N, C-alpha and C positions, 0 to 999 in steps of 0.2 A: 573804348569800344573795340570789338574784334576786327581783325583785318580780313575776315572772311564774310561771305554772305551765303544765304541759302541758294542753291543752284536750281531753283524752281519758283514758279508763281503759285499763289494759293487761289483755288477756284471754288472752294466751298468752305464754310466755317460752321462751327458748333459752339453754342454758348457754354461758358464755364461757370460752375456753381461757386458761390461764395458763402458758405455756411457761417453763421455767427459763432462767437466764442461759446455761448451756451449750447448751441447745436453740436459743436465739435466735442465738448466735454460729455454731453449726453451720448453721443455716438460711440466714444471710447468705452464708456461704462456698458452700454448695450452690447457692444462687440466683445466683451470680456477682455478688453485691452489687447485684442488681436487685430492688427491692421487689415488682415485679409477679410475680416467680417464686417468691415465698414462699407456701406453701399456707395457706389460710384457717384450717386447724386449728391453726396456730401464730401466730395474731393475736389479741391481747386486745381492742383497740379499733381498728376498721377505718374509717379516714377517707380511704381511697384515693379514693373517688368517692361522689357522691350519685346516681349513675346506676344504676337497677335494684336499689338496695339498700334501698328504702323498705319500711315495714310497711304492709300494706293494712288498710283499715278492715273492720269487721264487715259493712257494706253491700257492700263490694267482694267479700268472701268469699262473701256470699250471691249476688251477681251471677254468680259462677262457676257456680253450680248451674243458672242459667237460660240458660246459653250454648247457642246453636244451632250445632251442628257441621256443618250442611249445607255442601257444598262451594261452592255458588254462591248468592248472594242470601240469606244467612242473616238471621234476625231480629236477631241480634247486630250484624251490619253496619248494618242499618237504624237501630238505636238509636245506634250509634257515629256514623254519618253525621249523624243529626239533631242530636246534641249538638255535634259539630264545626261544623256549619253555623250553629247558633244562636250559638256562641261567636265564630267568625271572620268570618262573613258570606260565606265563599267557597263557591260552589256545587259545586265539584269536589273530592271527598274520596276519598283513596286510602290505605288502611292499608298499612304495611310492617312488617317485623319489628323494626327499630330505626332511630334517627335517622341512623346512618351510611349505611344503605341509601337513606334518603330523600334526603339531600343529594347523594349520588353520582348517583342517578337524575335529579334535577332539573338539577344542574349539567352533566351530560353531554348534556343536551338543549339547553343554552344555549351551551356553550363549545366552541370548536375550538382547534386548535393556534395559539399566538400571541396568543390573546385575553387579556383582563384581567378578573379579578373583584376588586371593591373592597369592603372591609368595615371596620367599626370595629375588629375583629380577627378574622381567621379562626382558629378553633380547629384543633388538630392534624389531626383527621380531615377537617375541611372543606378545609384546605390540601392534604391528600393527594388529595382528590377533584378539586380544581382542577388540581393538577399532573399527575394521572393523565390528564386530558383534554388535556395539552400546553399548558395555559394558565398564567398567572402570577397569584398571589394577592398583592394589594397591601393593606396595612393602613394606615388613616389614623385612629388613635385620637386623642382629645383628650388633652392633658396635664392631669393633675389632682393635687391634693393633698388634705389632710384637711379642707379647707374646701369642696371641690367637691361639689355635690349630685348631678351627673350625669356621673361620670367614665367612664361606658360609651358616651357619645356618639361619633359619628364627627365628625371635624374638617370642618365644613361649608366653611370657607374653602379648605382644601386640596382638598376634593372639587370645589368650584366651579372652581378653577383647573385642576384635572386635566381635567375634562370640557370646559372651554372651550378648552384648549390642544391642541397636536398631540402626543399621547402616543406616536405611532409604532406603537401597537397598539390595536385597538378595545376599549373597555370594554363588556362584554356584560351585566353585572349589578352591582347594588349590594346588598350583604347586611348587614343589621343583626342582630347577635347580641344577644338580650335575655334575660337580662342578659349583660354582656360577660365571659364566663367566663375568658378568657385575660388579661384586664386587671383583675384584682382583684374580679370578680363585681359590678361597678358597673352601675347601671341606665342605661337610655336614656330620655331625656325625650320627652314628646309633641311638643314644639317641634322637636326634632332629627329625629324621624320625619317630621314635616310638611315640614321643609326638604328632606329627602332626596326626598320625593315631588315637590316642586316642581322640583328639579334633574333628576330622572329624567324628568319630563314634558317639560321643555325639550329634553332630548337623546334622547328616545325609548328609554330604557334600562329594562329590568325592575327593579323594586324588590322584594326578597324579605326575609323574616324567618327567622332561625333562632330559632324560638319555643319552644325546649325549656324555658325558665324564664319563660314569659310572665306567669304569675300573680305570681311574686315580683317581677318587674320592675314590674308594675302596682301592687302594694302599695307598693313603694318610691316610685313616682311619687306615690301618694296621700299619703304622709307628707312629701314634700319639695317639692311644688308647691302653693303657696297657692291657685292659680287652679283647682284641682280639688277644693277642699274640699266635702265632702258626697257626692262620687261614690264608688261602690263600685269595688273592684279589677276586678270583671268588666266594668263599664262602661268603665273606663279601658283594659282589655285590648282590648275591642271597638273602641275608637277607634283604637288603634295598629294593630290588624289592618286597619282600614279604610283606612289610608294605603298599604298594600302591595298588590302584585299577587298575592301568595300567600305561602306559608310551607312550611317543613318543620319537624319537631320530633321529638326523642326523647321519647317518652312515659314513658320510664324516669326522667324528672325530674318535671315538673309534671303528668304523667298519673298520678303516684303508682303506677306499675306496675313490675313486675319484668322486663317485656319489652314491646316495641311502639314504633311510630313512625307518623308520618303525613306525607302530602303533601296540601296544600289549596291550590287555585288558582282564579283567576277565568277564565283562558284555557282554553276547552274544547279548542282544538287542541293546546296544550302538554300538557294533561291526557291527551289521547288518546295522545300519544307516550310519556308517562310510564307509562300503563297497559300499553302494549305491552312496555315494559322490565320492568314488574312481573311480567307473565306469563312473561317469559323467565327472571327471576332470583328472584322471590319466591313466585309462586303466582297463583291467580285474583285479580283486582283487588278482589273484595269480602272477601277474607280476608288477602291480602298477606303470607303467611308466618306468620299468627297463628291460634291456635285461636279459635273463637267465644267461648269463656268468657273469653279474654283481652280481646277487644273489649268485652264487657259490663263487665268490671272496669275497663277504661280509660275507658269512657263515664262510669261512676260516679265515677272519680277526677277526671275533668275537671270534674265538678260540685262535688266537695268542695274542690278545690284553691284556689278563689277565696273560700272562707269567710274572713271577716275575722279571727275568733278564731284560726284556724289560722295565717294569714299573720303576724299580730301575734306569735304564739308563735315562729315561725321567725325573724323579724327580731330579737326581743328575746333569743332564745337565742344568736344569732350575736354580738350586741353584748356580752352578758354574757361569752361565751366569749372574745371578743377582749380584753376587760378582764382576764380571768384569765391569758391568755397574755402580755399586756403586763406584768402584775405579775410573771410568772415571768421576765421579761427578754427576751422575743422582740420584735423590731421589727415590729409589726403594721401592716398597711395600713388606713387609715381614709378615709372612713367604711366601716363594714362593710355587706355586703349581706345576703343571706338564706341562701344555700346553702353557704357556706364562709367560713372566715377565712383570709386570706393573710398570709404572713410573708416579709420580705425577708431571705433567707439571705445575700445578698451583704453586707448591712449587719452582720449578726451575725458573719460569718466573712470579714473583709476580707483576711486573710492567705492565703485560697484564691482564686486567680484564676479567672475564669469558665471557662477551658478545663480547669480541674481540678474543675469541677462542684460548687460550694459548696452548691447546693440539694440535690443528691444526698447530699452529706456529712451535711447536717442530717437528711434523710429517714432515712438508714440509722442514724444515731445514735439517733433517736427509737425506732426498732425495737429496736436493741441494748439500750437502757436499759429499755424498758418494753413491748415488743411492740405499739407503736402504729404503725399504717401510715398514711402520708400520701402525697401526690403531689408530685413535683418538677415545677415549671413554669418551669424555667430553661433552661440551655444544652442539656441532654440532650434536651429536648422541642423547643425553638424555635430552637436553634442549627443551623448547617449544617456538616457535615464538609468540610474542605478537600481539595483534590486532592493526590495524591502525599504523603500523610502530613502536610500542613500543618495548622496549628491550626484553620483554618476560622473561621466567624463565631460570636459569642456571642449570647445572648438579650438583649433590652432590659433585663430585670431577672431576678434569680435568686430566683424566688418558690417558696415551698412552700405548697401548698393543704391546709388541714385541712377536707375536705369533710364535710358534716353530713347523713347519711342521714335521710330524713323519718320521723319518728315512731318512731325506733329507740333513740336514746340519751337518758338522763335527765341532769340536772344533775350527779349524782355521777359518772357516766361522764366527763363533760367536765372535772370537777374532777380526776379521775385523770390525764387527758391533760395538764392544766396542771401537775400535780406532776411528771410525767415531763419536761415541757419545762423546768422549773426545774432539774432535775438535769443536763439536757443543756447548758443555758446555763452552768452552773457550770464545765463542762469545755470550753467553746467554743474557747478558745485552743489546745487540744491536738488538735482535730480535724484530720484530713488530707483532702486532696482525693482524687479518683479519676481514673483514666484508662480510656478505652474500649479493650477488648481485641478485641471483635468487635461488629459492628453491621450491621443491615439498612439498605437505602436509604430505606425508607418507615417512618415512625413507629417509629424505632429504640428508643424508650424501653421498648417492650413486651418486646423480646427481647434487647437488648444485654447483653453480658457485660462486667463492670467489674472493676477491681482497685484496691485502695488505693495511693496514691502514697507511697513511702517518704520 
């Protein structure tokens, strides 16, 4: 059993569904073998995402009742603005309804057709926003193994060569995603953020953070960097925010909210352009598509999320769960982060080529065996379809993410998932790949129809 426990008591509960084997098989067929299309009422343990799936605290529920629903300039916005300014140091604070809206608004003010956005790794929605502006998303992640403390860093040598050379297209921004969700949930170091700041200053390029998991990143820095001993996660987060020109964030992650996002910037002129777009697409800039009660709950969540006991529990839960999945026979990526455990489906299923979607095969089998829902972060998400029916490109790795909603599942729930994983591993050699029957051009994983390969 683990040496940690949840640093909270449970005050409300929700029943968990237990669909039968026949119901699970029928659900897969009805969903076109796309895990996103299976209704939540047929899911036992839902590890699809940590976004918007958190359990709010008693203090957050209390904050809902003090929400001010005034259309403009509500008290709830003033509280939210004050908390964000204190945390980030950025004077310009703009709420939006979720992170996807935030990144699209900011990136579309910075990028034009033919431009380049550089990142440690653009996540799927970030890449979609870059490409929707007609720009190109370039990833420069560091290579890492299980001995690497900061596998989320951007490759500084490659970035320096890129900015010093003739790229043929202007680099308009550098984005650090903290933690690096698409690359195993690995943290970004203080030194890496500092080096990016130096290069961006040399070349006059804006430096932005996708700060959706800023607190978990800061905690991992505190445990892996000897030179920050004694500093709190909140202090470390403030230092990393201090290197950048601004950020966007989904507050459905480290805001511990079920909805909400933010844009926070230093540049008043850029913020003015962003507010104009918020008015067009989200609402008045002091509510940004959110209710006042949401802003109050998010302000409280941004205070709670940097508490050391809570973050220690997140990190130790992920480490224990990774050990349990590894014992079940899954090839787990190490070191673990906080918000998820990642598994290499390509290593587990070497007989399924990337174009036959081995990560999807593992995701679907976990559901078939035990109604456990996870996410594929392999070729279905990060690959690119070829022209005229050609195979196209595959993802760098065939990852499956077991995301861990905040304050939702206990150790016994995670043990159940590990037991289901063990049953799937036992039949791994018999699993088949999938082919795509129908897909959209953008973020195809949400809506694609699939079929097993005979």
